[in-house]
C-alpha positions, 0 to 999 in steps of 0.5 A: 466462473472463479470468484476471487476470495476477499483480499487479505489486505487493503492498502489505503493511501492517506498521502500522495507525495513524501517528506523524503526522497529515498533513492530506493523508492518509486516516489521519483516516478510521481514527484520530480526530485522526490519529495515535496513540502505541502506548500513547495513545488521543486522542479517543473513536473512536481506536484504538492501532496495529494490527501485522502480527505475525512469524507472520503475515508468515512465512505470508504470505511462504510463500504469495507464495513459493508463488504465485511457484512454482506461478503464476509471480508476480513482485511487487514487495513494498511495506511501507506502506499505512495507517500508518508500518511502522517503529512496528511493534516487529518491522519488521526481523524482518519484512523478514528473514522476507520476504527468507528466503522470497523471495530474489530479490524486490524488497523496499521500504519507505515510511517517514516515518522515525518509528521510524528515530529511535528509537536510532541512525539509522544502525544502524536503516537499516543493520539494514534493509538487512542484513535484506534490503531493497532500497529504503527510500523516505523522505519529508520530512513536517513534524514529523520531516523524515527526509530532512534528517536522513539527508542530514546525518548518515547515514554509510553504507555504503548510497547515498542517491538523490534522487527524482524528479531522479535516474533511479536513484532511481525507487522503482519500478524493480525492484532486484537482491537485492543492491541496497540503495538509500536514496531520499529524496523531494525537496520539491515546491518543488525537484522538482514532477514525479513521483508524490510531487507529486499527491495524491488523496482517498483514496476520501474518507478524505482529502478529499471525494469528487468526480466528476473521476475518473468514467468514467476506468479504474483500474488498482489492482485489476488490478496491486496486491493490498493486504493489510492487517495482519491478512491481509484483502485490500482492494480497494486502498490507498485504501480505508482503513476497508476497506469492500470485502472481497477475502478473507483470506490466512490462512483457507485460500485461496491468493493466486492464488484470492483474486486471481481471485475474484468480488469482484476480478473484479466490481470489475475489470469495473466499473473497466475500463469507468470505472464508479466507482459502487460502494463506495469507488470512488464519488467516488474521484479517484485516477488511474492510470498507462497505463490503456490497458493493461488488463486485461493488460500489452498491453491486447489483451483486453477485459472484458465489462460486469458481469452480475447475478452481479457486482452480487451479488458487489459486494453481498456484498463490501460487506456487514458493514461496514468492517474498521476502524471509520470516523471520520466526516469533517467533510464526511459530517456 
């Protein structure tokens, strides 16, 4: 049986919920009217924020360190997913605890900057870097325009790079533990190349599902592990409500066991053959980087077609409904 190599990236959700409500974002699939403040509830199906707490972050960091030691994992850690990480009141402490247990690991936070404007912008950025963050990736969303504010007023000492025009800015480039970079995403009118210039339908959470990517491989389940705020593992970051369940990090299973489990294995077989006909993948138009290099880093192995056991694993992963109550989108009515 094929054993999947370790993930390149572990996405950790510090916050479920956002201070913004961007039209191209899947947040509207789990928050009616998009964004909510921590003490505000807008719309009958809305929820306040849900946060990864410090204790769960510590346990997760311990598990990643164990996977590094026992199974040679070397993932990039990206704090992002389904909300704004700086809305989490413990966002600095979580970076600190991740660095404590993962002294050589690339730590990155993707942010709209909302929480950085509470108090001193300079102090908040510097606190993050001193806590051990390697890359603070900032996007210039309407309503905050954090990139403009950083360019205009941040006094240092950490360098600011422009993505995608500067090579050093590439947020996917692994940094040394001693590197601390602020990366600001350039407006699409200035730089139209790079990952920032494309959007997808987030498996139907942001835009209607379609068949544009049907028949095409998806690499996410081969390269990324997406961990939600409460420890649940999602099939990928595009499954906003969490329809497809791949286990739980805080219930006695190691990360390696979860990564090799039947739910992941069945999904990989399907997506290796371009079969986007199950769960959230049905109608998702997200495309992948270098899908020819699957399932391993060199593309030399192959996956068999799904078996009856795989279909049962998919059925089991889709049972019980989503992790977060889904909001009915206009095109689903």
